[in-house]
N, C-alpha and C positions, 0 to 999 in steps of 0.2 A: 448689661446690654452692650452689644458690639456697635461701635460707631464707625462709619466709613466717611471718606471725603465727601463733602467739605467739612465734616465734623471731626473733632478729635477729643479724646478723653483728657480730662484735666486732673492734675494732681500737684502736690507741692506748693511752692510759692505762688505760681500763677493762679492756681485755684483759690488760694487764700486772698490774693489781691482782688480778683474778680468778685468773689463772694462779699468782701468788704465793700466794694464799690456798689454792688447791687443793694446791699442793706442800707447804704447811704441814700440811694435814690428812691427807695420805697417810702411813700407818704402814708398817712393814716387812713386815707380813703382808697388806697390801691388794693387790688385783688390779692396781692401777696402779703399784705400787712398782717403780722401775727401768724403767718403760716410757717409750718415746719417743713423745710426742704433741704436737699443737698444739691450742690452744684456738681454736675457730672460731665459736662462737656461744653465746647464752644465751637462756633464756626470759624474757620481759618480765614475766610474772606470778608467777614463783617463783624460787627460788635454784638452778635447774638450769643447767648449762653443757654444751656439746657439744664433745667432743674427737674429733680425727681421729688415728688411730695412724699413725706414720711408716712402719712396716714392713709394713703391710697395709691393706686397704680398710675395715677395721672402724671403727665409731664407738663412742663411749661417752657416755651421758647420766649426768651426775654431779650429785647434789644436795649442794651445799655447806652446811656447818653454821655457818661463820664462827666457829669455835672458836679459830682462829689457832694451833692446835697439833695434833699428831697425834691422830687419833681412834682408837678401839678398835673391835673387832668389825667389822661390815660397813660402818662409816661411813668416809667419806661414801658413801652408797648409790650403787651404780654398776650400770648396765645396758649390756651390750655388744650392739650391733646391727649388722646389715649396712646398707649405704646404702639398699637398697630397703626394708628393714624400717623404718628411720627415716623415709624419705620417706612411706611409707604412714601411719605414725603421725602425722607432722607434718600431712599433708593432712587426716586425720580430725579432728585438733585444730583445724585452721583452719576447718573447716566449722561447728563449734560456737562458734567464737570470736566 
């Protein structure tokens, strides 16, 4: 998937750092708990990361809190989107970027 501003592709140390943070924040009642995903991108203007689920074509936009421990309730906030939904949202955000 091609990402455009305000999103950017992640790799290397930054990807590992953000993936580790995300795994620290997910608690056992969270929608992402025990899910297989890969971190594919992040927003450059906020603490949002983009995940791709391994077992289907869905994506998740997750707002990290950087608490470095499991969150409670709905945190970190997570939105599940189809690829087409995400691309439409990303294109709209890019127009006002």
